[in-house]
SEZAKOL-282926 format. One record per residue (C-alpha): residue number from 1; x, y, z. Coordinates in pm, 1 decimal, decimal comma, m for minus. Layout:
BEGIN
node num: NUM&px: X&py: Y&pz: Z
...
***
This chain:
BEGIN
node num: 1&px: m2327,9&py: 1973,1&pz: 1049,9
node num: 2&px: m2017,3&py: 1896,8&pz: 1255,4
node num: 3&px: m1996,1&py: 2005,0&pz: 1617,3
node num: 4&px: m1636,9&py: 2069,8&pz: 1722,3
node num: 5&px: m1585,4&py: 2040,2&pz: 2094,2
node num: 6&px: m1337,3&py: 2253,3&pz: 2286,4
node num: 7&px: m996,6&py: 2099,9&pz: 2362,5
node num: 8&px: m1027,8&py: 1921,6&pz: 2691,5
node num: 9&px: m1407,7&py: 1901,4&pz: 2683,3
node num: 10&px: m1521,3&py: 1662,0&pz: 2956,2
node num: 11&px: m1697,4&py: 1332,6&pz: 2902,0
node num: 12&px: m2008,2&py: 1477,6&pz: 3062,7
node num: 13&px: m2009,1&py: 1772,9&pz: 2819,6
node num: 14&px: m1969,5&py: 1541,6&pz: 2521,3
node num: 15&px: m2247,9&py: 1316,8&pz: 2652,6
node num: 16&px: m2469,5&py: 1622,0&pz: 2695,8
node num: 17&px: m2423,9&py: 1724,4&pz: 2331,2
node num: 18&px: m2493,5&py: 1369,3&pz: 2212,7
node num: 19&px: m2810,0&py: 1357,0&pz: 2422,0
node num: 20&px: m2931,7&py: 1686,2&pz: 2273,1
node num: 21&px: m2866,3&py: 1556,7&pz: 1919,2
node num: 22&px: m3064,1&py: 1239,4&pz: 1987,0
node num: 23&px: m3346,9&py: 1441,8&pz: 2140,9
node num: 24&px: m3393,6&py: 1601,1&pz: 1797,2
node num: 25&px: m3424,4&py: 1255,2&pz: 1632,9
node num: 26&px: m3081,4&py: 1300,3&pz: 1475,0
node num: 27&px: m2787,2&py: 1060,0&pz: 1478,0
node num: 28&px: m2453,6&py: 1158,7&pz: 1636,8
node num: 29&px: m2127,3&py: 1020,6&pz: 1498,0
node num: 30&px: m1848,9&py: 1117,7&pz: 1740,5
node num: 31&px: m1478,5&py: 1091,5&pz: 1663,1
node num: 32&px: m1261,6&py: 1110,5&pz: 1971,9
node num: 33&px: m929,5&py: 1271,4&pz: 1882,4
node num: 34&px: m622,1&py: 1323,5&pz: 2097,3
node num: 35&px: m683,2&py: 1698,6&pz: 2124,1
node num: 36&px: m1056,2&py: 1737,0&pz: 2071,4
node num: 37&px: m1374,7&py: 1550,4&pz: 1986,9
node num: 38&px: m1585,3&py: 1621,5&pz: 1678,9
node num: 39&px: m1942,7&py: 1503,3&pz: 1640,0
node num: 40&px: m2111,8&py: 1474,0&pz: 1302,9
node num: 41&px: m2488,1&py: 1524,0&pz: 1309,7
node num: 42&px: m2684,4&py: 1341,1&pz: 1041,1
node num: 43&px: m3046,7&py: 1245,9&pz: 996,4
node num: 44&px: m3346,0&py: 1408,7&pz: 833,5
node num: 45&px: m3321,5&py: 1703,5&pz: 596,4
node num: 46&px: m3517,3&py: 1939,8&pz: 817,5
node num: 47&px: m3315,3&py: 2246,4&pz: 916,0
node num: 48&px: m3198,5&py: 2256,6&pz: 1277,3
node num: 49&px: m3118,1&py: 2584,9&pz: 1451,7
node num: 50&px: m2743,7&py: 2587,3&pz: 1515,7
node num: 51&px: m2795,9&py: 2781,5&pz: 1838,4
node num: 52&px: m2956,4&py: 2465,9&pz: 1973,7
node num: 53&px: m2605,3&py: 2323,3&pz: 2000,7
node num: 54&px: m2379,1&py: 2630,6&pz: 2000,9
node num: 55&px: m2478,1&py: 2725,9&pz: 2354,9
node num: 56&px: m2411,8&py: 2382,5&pz: 2505,4
node num: 57&px: m2123,5&py: 2344,6&pz: 2748,7
node num: 58&px: m1799,9&py: 2231,3&pz: 2586,4
node num: 59&px: m1894,7&py: 2329,0&pz: 2229,4
node num: 60&px: m1630,4&py: 2534,9&pz: 2047,8
node num: 61&px: m1793,9&py: 2596,6&pz: 1709,3
node num: 62&px: m2018,2&py: 2437,6&pz: 1446,6
node num: 63&px: m1931,7&py: 2375,5&pz: 1082,7
node num: 64&px: m2176,7&py: 2294,9&pz: 806,0
node num: 65&px: m2117,6&py: 1988,8&pz: 585,0
node num: 66&px: m2204,1&py: 2092,4&pz: 232,4
node num: 67&px: m2139,7&py: 1759,2&pz: 60,1
node num: 68&px: m2428,8&py: 1509,6&pz: 33,2
node num: 69&px: m2193,5&py: 1240,2&pz: 166,5
node num: 70&px: m2157,9&py: 1366,0&pz: 523,2
node num: 71&px: m1949,0&py: 1103,3&pz: 702,7
node num: 72&px: m1723,9&py: 1023,8&pz: 405,8
node num: 73&px: m1630,3&py: 1387,4&pz: 348,7
node num: 74&px: m1316,3&py: 1578,1&pz: 442,2
node num: 75&px: m1546,7&py: 1826,7&pz: 612,0
node num: 76&px: m1628,2&py: 1560,7&pz: 870,7
node num: 77&px: m1271,7&py: 1435,0&pz: 913,7
node num: 78&px: m969,3&py: 1625,9&pz: 786,5
node num: 79&px: m708,9&py: 1358,1&pz: 864,0
node num: 80&px: m678,0&py: 1038,6&pz: 660,0
node num: 81&px: m857,9&py: 738,7&pz: 805,0
node num: 82&px: m677,7&py: 408,6&pz: 856,6
node num: 83&px: m856,1&py: 73,0&pz: 838,9
node num: 84&px: m711,2&py: m222,4&pz: 1029,2
node num: 85&px: m720,8&py: m545,1&pz: 826,7
node num: 86&px: m572,2&py: m780,7&pz: 1084,1
node num: 87&px: m362,4&py: m777,6&pz: 1398,3
node num: 88&px: m79,5&py: m1026,7&pz: 1431,0
node num: 89&px: 205,1&py: m1054,2&pz: 1678,6
node num: 90&px: 78,7&py: m739,5&pz: 1846,8
node num: 91&px: 107,5&py: m535,8&pz: 1525,6
node num: 92&px: m182,3&py: m409,1&pz: 1314,0
node num: 93&px: m183,8&py: m433,3&pz: 934,5
node num: 94&px: m364,3&py: m122,1&pz: 813,7
node num: 95&px: m462,4&py: 53,7&pz: 493,1
node num: 96&px: m439,0&py: 433,5&pz: 478,7
node num: 97&px: m312,0&py: 711,5&pz: 698,8
node num: 98&px: 31,6&py: 571,1&pz: 773,1
node num: 99&px: 266,1&py: 626,7&pz: 478,8
node num: 100&px: 246,3&py: 262,3&pz: 374,3
node num: 101&px: 113,2&py: 100,0&pz: 56,4
node num: 102&px: m66,5&py: m222,6&pz: 146,6
node num: 103&px: m67,1&py: m514,2&pz: m99,2
node num: 104&px: m353,5&py: m762,7&pz: m128,1
node num: 105&px: m312,2&py: m1048,0&pz: m375,1
node num: 106&px: m459,2&py: m1384,0&pz: m466,8
node num: 107&px: m670,3&py: m1569,0&pz: m722,4
node num: 108&px: m994,7&py: m1447,0&pz: m869,7
node num: 109&px: m1160,0&py: m1770,5&pz: m757,5
node num: 110&px: m1069,8&py: m2021,1&pz: m488,3
node num: 111&px: m1055,4&py: m2340,8&pz: m690,4
node num: 112&px: m916,4&py: m2591,5&pz: m438,2
node num: 113&px: m756,9&py: m2607,1&pz: m93,8
node num: 114&px: m418,4&py: m2675,1&pz: m250,9
node num: 115&px: m444,2&py: m2379,1&pz: m488,0
node num: 116&px: m545,8&py: m2142,9&pz: m206,5
node num: 117&px: m263,6&py: m2247,9&pz: 26,6
node num: 118&px: m2,3&py: m2248,7&pz: m250,5
node num: 119&px: m98,5&py: m1901,6&pz: m371,8
node num: 120&px: m119,4&py: m1758,0&pz: m20,1
node num: 121&px: 231,7&py: m1877,3&pz: 61,1
node num: 122&px: 364,5&py: m1734,1&pz: m266,6
node num: 123&px: 212,4&py: m1388,5&pz: m230,7
node num: 124&px: 313,3&py: m1370,7&pz: 136,4
node num: 125&px: 673,5&py: m1448,1&pz: 39,3
node num: 126&px: 662,9&py: m1174,5&pz: m226,3
node num: 127&px: 542,6&py: m910,3&pz: 21,4
node num: 128&px: 160,1&py: m915,8&pz: 35,2
node num: 129&px: m16,9&py: m833,1&pz: 360,9
node num: 130&px: m360,2&py: m954,8&pz: 250,8
node num: 131&px: m498,3&py: m1250,0&pz: 54,0
node num: 132&px: m788,6&py: m1203,4&pz: m185,3
node num: 133&px: m993,2&py: m1490,9&pz: m316,3
node num: 134&px: m1343,5&py: m1547,3&pz: m445,7
node num: 135&px: m1572,1&py: m1788,8&pz: m261,7
node num: 136&px: m1884,6&py: m1655,8&pz: m433,4
node num: 137&px: m1839,1&py: m1536,8&pz: m790,9
node num: 138&px: m2087,7&py: m1298,2&pz: m958,4
node num: 139&px: m2045,0&py: m1391,5&pz: m1323,2
node num: 140&px: m2197,6&py: m1236,4&pz: m1632,9
node num: 141&px: m2302,8&py: m1581,4&pz: m1754,2
node num: 142&px: m2511,4&py: m1809,9&pz: m1530,6
node num: 143&px: m2321,1&py: m2103,1&pz: m1681,6
node num: 144&px: m1979,2&py: m1982,1&pz: m1563,2
node num: 145&px: m1810,3&py: m2109,4&pz: m1247,1
node num: 146&px: m1986,8&py: m1953,5&pz: m946,2
node num: 147&px: m1742,7&py: m2044,3&pz: m668,7
node num: 148&px: m1722,3&py: m2306,8&pz: m392,9
node num: 149&px: m1902,2&py: m2101,9&pz: m126,4
node num: 150&px: m1842,9&py: m2182,8&pz: 240,0
node num: 151&px: m1588,3&py: m2450,1&pz: 157,3
node num: 152&px: m1371,6&py: m2183,8&pz: m9,1
node num: 153&px: m1411,5&py: m1959,0&pz: 295,9
node num: 154&px: m1276,6&py: m2243,0&pz: 509,0
node num: 155&px: m976,8&py: m2283,3&pz: 277,4
node num: 156&px: m898,4&py: m1912,5&pz: 308,6
node num: 157&px: m933,0&py: m1921,9&pz: 686,5
node num: 158&px: m679,9&py: m2205,1&pz: 690,7
node num: 159&px: m448,8&py: m1999,8&pz: 467,5
node num: 160&px: m471,4&py: m1714,5&pz: 718,1
node num: 161&px: m365,0&py: m1949,9&pz: 998,8
node num: 162&px: m65,3&py: m2064,2&pz: 796,1
node num: 163&px: 47,2&py: m1723,9&pz: 660,7
node num: 164&px: m99,5&py: m1456,2&pz: 887,7
node num: 165&px: m246,3&py: m1277,3&pz: 584,3
node num: 166&px: m574,4&py: m1087,0&pz: 617,2
node num: 167&px: m853,8&py: m1248,0&pz: 414,1
node num: 168&px: m1046,9&py: m1030,6&pz: 166,6
node num: 169&px: m1342,3&py: m1186,3&pz: m11,6
node num: 170&px: m1662,3&py: m1076,7&pz: m181,9
node num: 171&px: m2007,7&py: m1096,2&pz: m28,1
node num: 172&px: m2298,6&py: m1090,2&pz: m272,3
node num: 173&px: m2616,4&py: m1065,6&pz: m64,7
node num: 174&px: m2732,7&py: m956,9&pz: 281,0
node num: 175&px: m2803,4&py: m1320,7&pz: 366,1
node num: 176&px: m2437,4&py: m1411,9&pz: 311,1
node num: 177&px: m2299,7&py: m1142,0&pz: 543,6
node num: 178&px: m2301,9&py: m1344,2&pz: 870,2
node num: 179&px: m2126,7&py: m1639,9&pz: 706,0
node num: 180&px: m1862,8&py: m1432,0&pz: 527,6
node num: 181&px: m1804,3&py: m1219,0&pz: 838,9
node num: 182&px: m1731,6&py: m1536,4&pz: 1036,1
node num: 183&px: m1440,1&py: m1631,7&pz: 810,2
node num: 184&px: m1310,7&py: m1314,7&pz: 643,1
node num: 185&px: m1124,5&py: m1012,0&pz: 776,6
node num: 186&px: m1256,7&py: m782,0&pz: 503,5
node num: 187&px: m1581,6&py: m804,0&pz: 309,8
node num: 188&px: m1562,1&py: m685,4&pz: m48,6
node num: 189&px: m1857,6&py: m524,4&pz: m224,9
node num: 190&px: m1813,3&py: m588,5&pz: m595,4
node num: 191&px: m1867,7&py: m334,5&pz: m870,2
node num: 192&px: m2200,8&py: m489,9&pz: m968,2
node num: 193&px: m2326,9&py: m450,4&pz: m609,1
node num: 194&px: m2205,8&py: m97,8&pz: m536,5
node num: 195&px: m2565,0&py: 27,4&pz: m522,5
node num: 196&px: m2717,2&py: m282,5&pz: m363,8
node num: 197&px: m2843,4&py: m78,0&pz: m71,0
node num: 198&px: m2970,0&py: m372,3&pz: 131,9
node num: 199&px: m2621,9&py: m526,2&pz: 111,3
node num: 200&px: m2453,3&py: m194,9&pz: 200,3
node num: 201&px: m2674,1&py: m167,5&pz: 508,8
node num: 202&px: m2597,8&py: m526,6&pz: 607,4
node num: 203&px: m2218,4&py: m488,8&pz: 588,7
node num: 204&px: m2251,0&py: m154,6&pz: 766,0
node num: 205&px: m2424,3&py: m322,5&pz: 1059,7
node num: 206&px: m2164,5&py: m601,6&pz: 1066,5
node num: 207&px: m1890,3&py: m356,2&pz: 1174,4
node num: 208&px: m1638,6&py: m558,3&pz: 971,4
node num: 209&px: m1391,5&py: m377,9&pz: 741,3
node num: 210&px: m1535,2&py: m326,7&pz: 391,4
node num: 211&px: m1362,8&py: m285,0&pz: 54,3
node num: 212&px: m1616,0&py: m99,1&pz: m162,2
node num: 213&px: m1553,5&py: m124,3&pz: m535,6
node num: 214&px: m1665,8&py: 149,9&pz: m770,2
node num: 215&px: m1941,0&py: 51,5&pz: m1011,5
node num: 216&px: m1835,5&py: 27,3&pz: m1372,7
node num: 217&px: m2049,1&py: 329,8&pz: m1468,1
node num: 218&px: m2057,1&py: 508,7&pz: m1132,0
node num: 219&px: m1945,0&py: 862,9&pz: m1067,1
node num: 220&px: m1715,2&py: 935,9&pz: m774,8
node num: 221&px: m2004,1&py: 1101,1&pz: m590,0
node num: 222&px: m2216,1&py: 788,0&pz: m634,3
node num: 223&px: m1929,7&py: 580,3&pz: m492,6
node num: 224&px: m1902,4&py: 810,1&pz: m191,9
node num: 225&px: m2278,1&py: 801,0&pz: m137,5
node num: 226&px: m2260,7&py: 420,5&pz: m141,0
node num: 227&px: m1988,6&py: 441,9&pz: 124,2
node num: 228&px: m2218,0&py: 671,9&pz: 322,8
node num: 229&px: m2469,2&py: 387,9&pz: 361,2
node num: 230&px: m2203,9&py: 179,4&pz: 538,3
node num: 231&px: m2070,2&py: 468,6&pz: 745,0
node num: 232&px: m2420,3&py: 570,3&pz: 856,8
node num: 233&px: m2435,8&py: 254,6&pz: 1069,7
node num: 234&px: m2126,1&py: 361,2&pz: 1262,4
node num: 235&px: m1897,5&py: 129,1&pz: 1063,1
node num: 236&px: m1608,2&py: 358,4&pz: 970,6
node num: 237&px: m1389,6&py: 71,5&pz: 844,3
node num: 238&px: m1445,6&py: 147,1&pz: 476,1
node num: 239&px: m1195,2&py: 146,6&pz: 189,1
node num: 240&px: m1279,7&py: 280,4&pz: m156,5
node num: 241&px: m1160,0&py: 77,2&pz: m454,8
node num: 242&px: m1103,9&py: 215,9&pz: m805,2
node num: 243&px: m1126,1&py: m78,8&pz: m1047,3
node num: 244&px: m1174,0&py: 91,0&pz: m1382,4
node num: 245&px: m1485,4&py: 229,1&pz: m1547,9
node num: 246&px: m1665,4&py: 132,7&pz: m1867,5
node num: 247&px: m1597,8&py: 363,7&pz: m2162,5
node num: 248&px: m1619,3&py: 332,1&pz: m2540,7
node num: 249&px: m1270,6&py: 171,1&pz: m2545,0
node num: 250&px: m1274,7&py: m205,2&pz: m2603,9
node num: 251&px: m905,0&py: m289,7&pz: m2626,0
node num: 252&px: m883,2&py: m314,2&pz: m2248,2
node num: 253&px: m1150,7&py: m458,2&pz: m2021,4
node num: 254&px: m1210,2&py: m121,0&pz: m1851,6
node num: 255&px: m1051,4&py: 223,5&pz: m1848,8
node num: 256&px: m843,8&py: 291,4&pz: m1538,6
node num: 257&px: m954,1&py: 619,4&pz: m1384,8
node num: 258&px: m622,5&py: 727,5&pz: m1234,6
node num: 259&px: m780,7&py: 1071,4&pz: m1184,5
node num: 260&px: m1011,0&py: 916,0&pz: m927,1
node num: 261&px: m730,1&py: 835,9&pz: m683,7
node num: 262&px: m618,8&py: 1193,0&pz: m602,4
node num: 263&px: m974,9&py: 1319,6&pz: m647,3
node num: 264&px: m1122,1&py: 1073,0&pz: m398,2
node num: 265&px: m843,9&py: 1146,3&pz: m152,1
node num: 266&px: m921,5&py: 1518,2&pz: m181,8
node num: 267&px: m1295,2&py: 1463,8&pz: m132,6
node num: 268&px: m1281,8&py: 1196,1&pz: 135,1
node num: 269&px: m1072,9&py: 1081,0&pz: 431,2
node num: 270&px: m1131,8&py: 714,8&pz: 341,6
node num: 271&px: m839,3&py: 502,0&pz: 214,0
node num: 272&px: m825,9&py: 446,3&pz: m161,9
node num: 273&px: m717,9&py: 112,3&pz: m311,5
node num: 274&px: m651,6&py: 42,7&pz: m680,5
node num: 275&px: m738,2&py: m283,7&pz: m857,0
node num: 276&px: m519,2&py: m285,1&pz: m1170,8
node num: 277&px: m628,9&py: m636,8&pz: m1267,1
node num: 278&px: m994,9&py: m553,5&pz: m1332,7
node num: 279&px: m901,6&py: m203,5&pz: m1448,2
node num: 280&px: m708,2&py: m340,0&pz: m1746,1
node num: 281&px: m824,2&py: m697,2&pz: m1798,1
node num: 282&px: m481,8&py: m783,2&pz: m1943,4
node num: 283&px: m197,9&py: m915,2&pz: m1730,5
node num: 284&px: 65,9&py: m742,6&pz: m1943,9
node num: 285&px: m63,8&py: m401,3&pz: m1833,2
node num: 286&px: m125,6&py: m473,6&pz: m1464,9
node num: 287&px: 223,0&py: m384,4&pz: m1339,8
node num: 288&px: 233,6&py: m54,2&pz: m1528,1
node num: 289&px: m103,5&py: 53,0&pz: m1388,5
node num: 290&px: m3,7&py: m61,7&pz: m1038,9
node num: 291&px: 299,9&py: 166,4&pz: m1059,9
node num: 292&px: 80,6&py: 452,4&pz: m1181,4
node num: 293&px: m164,7&py: 398,4&pz: m896,4
node num: 294&px: 103,2&py: 429,9&pz: m631,5
node num: 295&px: 241,1&py: 742,6&pz: m801,2
node num: 296&px: m112,4&py: 888,0&pz: m794,3
node num: 297&px: m138,1&py: 830,8&pz: m419,4
node num: 298&px: m317,9&py: 496,1&pz: m374,2
node num: 299&px: m305,5&py: 356,6&pz: m21,3
node num: 300&px: m311,7&py: m1,2&pz: m144,9
node num: 301&px: m329,5&py: m240,2&pz: m438,0
node num: 302&px: m546,3&py: m548,2&pz: m483,5
node num: 303&px: m409,7&py: m775,9&pz: m755,0
node num: 304&px: m505,7&py: m1114,4&pz: m898,3
node num: 305&px: m233,8&py: m1381,7&pz: m876,5
node num: 306&px: m257,6&py: m1751,2&pz: m970,7
node num: 307&px: 10,6&py: m2024,6&pz: m987,2
node num: 308&px: m98,0&py: m2102,6&pz: m1345,9
node num: 309&px: m316,1&py: m1823,7&pz: m1491,0
node num: 310&px: m371,5&py: m2017,9&pz: m1814,8
node num: 311&px: m558,6&py: m2280,4&pz: m1611,0
node num: 312&px: m754,4&py: m2036,4&pz: m1392,8
node num: 313&px: m1129,4&py: m2097,9&pz: m1375,3
node num: 314&px: m1200,7&py: m1725,2&pz: m1403,7
node num: 315&px: m1021,2&py: m1408,9&pz: m1521,6
node num: 316&px: m698,5&py: m1582,9&pz: m1620,0
node num: 317&px: m619,9&py: m1319,2&pz: m1883,3
node num: 318&px: m578,0&py: m1044,9&pz: m1620,8
node num: 319&px: m399,0&py: m1258,2&pz: m1361,7
node num: 320&px: m29,2&py: m1236,0&pz: m1276,2
node num: 321&px: 197,0&py: m1532,9&pz: m1220,8
node num: 322&px: 376,0&py: m1541,6&pz: m883,9
node num: 323&px: 699,3&py: m1445,0&pz: m1063,0
node num: 324&px: 530,5&py: m1144,0&pz: m1225,9
node num: 325&px: 384,2&py: m1045,0&pz: m889,4
node num: 326&px: 732,3&py: m1051,9&pz: m735,8
node num: 327&px: 850,3&py: m822,3&pz: m1016,2
node num: 328&px: 554,5&py: m590,7&pz: m954,0
node num: 329&px: 639,7&py: m566,8&pz: m583,8
node num: 330&px: 1003,4&py: m480,3&pz: m657,4
node num: 331&px: 903,6&py: m207,9&pz: m902,7
node num: 332&px: 628,7&py: m69,7&pz: m679,9
node num: 333&px: 869,9&py: m44,2&pz: m387,1
node num: 334&px: 1083,0&py: 194,0&pz: m591,9
node num: 335&px: 779,7&py: 404,0&pz: m689,7
node num: 336&px: 660,0&py: 410,4&pz: m328,8
node num: 337&px: 1002,0&py: 526,8&pz: m209,3
node num: 338&px: 986,4&py: 816,6&pz: m455,5
node num: 339&px: 651,1&py: 910,0&pz: m294,1
node num: 340&px: 801,4&py: 894,9&pz: 56,8
node num: 341&px: 604,3&py: 577,6&pz: 125,8
node num: 342&px: 699,2&py: 215,6&pz: 175,7
node num: 343&px: 554,6&py: m127,1&pz: 103,2
***
């Protein structure tokens, strides 16, 4: 349920409601708005008498949350959430809730210090606000390149100092969370780990921003339930990422579920980001799908860019050149303008 406090409810009244919730072995999740405070109540599945809370001082009314994903739902929060990636020069770079489309770009894998710095400078010049790069690479084959680990994290941290870009990188296990959190601005949960519940709990407790990718065979409800694991720890800095789903089609790497963008935004207040690189698997289609994603309402794009994709150590076929990325940004700016947004 959601407890909606009266406009102007005092701090003591809000604290009294929270104390009553905790006395019933339930967990309160308050959101303090400009006009009023709302408190989501989650915990066990045992029914709780609404009159227990309705009669408390400062309570306006109580609303049931019907969706199984309580904190991710529009029933909990009607307004779009915004996630801050980084603050620089007194200004926050955010995803969601602000009429902007945020661009995150970089190589699939961090191959060398020189490659990381070169790519970061290129994507920053083209208009990116975030830099993506893989330090740890979950590969289908155990014989494929697995990443440079902490050394790559250090390269990306240096790139952030040079460019001011927010660093987005994947974390693969709960044990890696402290290390990745030390270097990165945003921790990415890859498609293969969307239902790694121990990892979801670990990034939830870290309180760092999280980019949660949809599993290749996951429904939208399963994605939102995965987000709920992170949110349940009080970490509301979660972005959903549509990266294509596996279908019977084999011409492209995955099938881009454009439907998911407006659907997720209707179901949830969380920002939605599109990954057109993994969604298509072919660089020649990335720009078209990026344009479609913005038209469908995506709050951001995460795109793979490499100075020389033909020499990339992973996913070169779906990676844009810096020149192609510049073209994508120019085209996406025009689409965003038609949607009353800006990049």
